[in-house]
N, C-alpha and C positions, 0 to 999 in steps of 0.2 A: 896304269901301265899302258904305254902306247904300242901299237902294233908296228912291227918292222916292215919296211918296204919289201924286204926279201925274206922268204921263209927259210927254215932250216933245210938241209939236204933231204930231198924226197917228200917233203911235207905237202907241197902244192899238188904233186902227182897223186899222192895217196888221198888227198882231200877230193880231187877230181874223180878218182876211182870210187870213192865212197858215195858221192852224189850219183854217179852212173849206176852203181849197184843198188842204191835205194830206189831209184826210178824203175830199174829192171824188176826188182822184187815186188814193188807195188803193182806193176803191170801184170806180173805172173800170178800174184795172189788174188787180185781183184777183190771184190767185196766178200766173197764166200770161200776163198782158198786158204784161209789162215787156220793153223792148228794152235793148240796151246803152246807147244814147244817153240814153234816158229815165232809166235807173238812174244814169248818171253825172251827169245834170243834177240829180237829187234829191240825190245825195251832195254835189255842189257847194253846193247850197242849205243843206244841213245844216252843212257846213263853215263857210259864211259866217255862219250864225246862231250857231254855236258860238264862232267868233272874236269876234263882237259881244258875246256874253254873258260871254266870258272876262275882259273888263275889270273885271267885278264882283269878281273875286278869289275865292279858295277860302273865305274866312272871312266873306263878306258875309252880311248878314241877308236871307234870302229869305222871301217869303210861302209859306205852306203850299200845296202843289199842290191844284188844284181837281179833280183827277182821281184815279182809282184804277186801278192796273194791271189790265189784262184778263188772264184766265188764258191760258196758251199756246194758240195756235191749232192746231187739227188740220188736216191737209191738206184743202183744199177748204172749210173752215169759216171764212168771212170774215164779220165783223160790221160792219154799217153803223152809223156813229155819228151 
């Protein structure tokens, strides 16, 4: 399945808000601010998004990522994006 040049109504805005929320949450929590409930909620969100993207299939044409992986974090060294 190929990706469309244009997303459905509200999809790009919601995706952008998701990224911003994830970055904000990571900054708030830091390395020691996670509770079991918070971590489970984040994992549920990741599972939901993974399932939503899985319909694209393994061989779909995907755009190049607009990010580059960060080097591994050292304990206590969090980067604000």
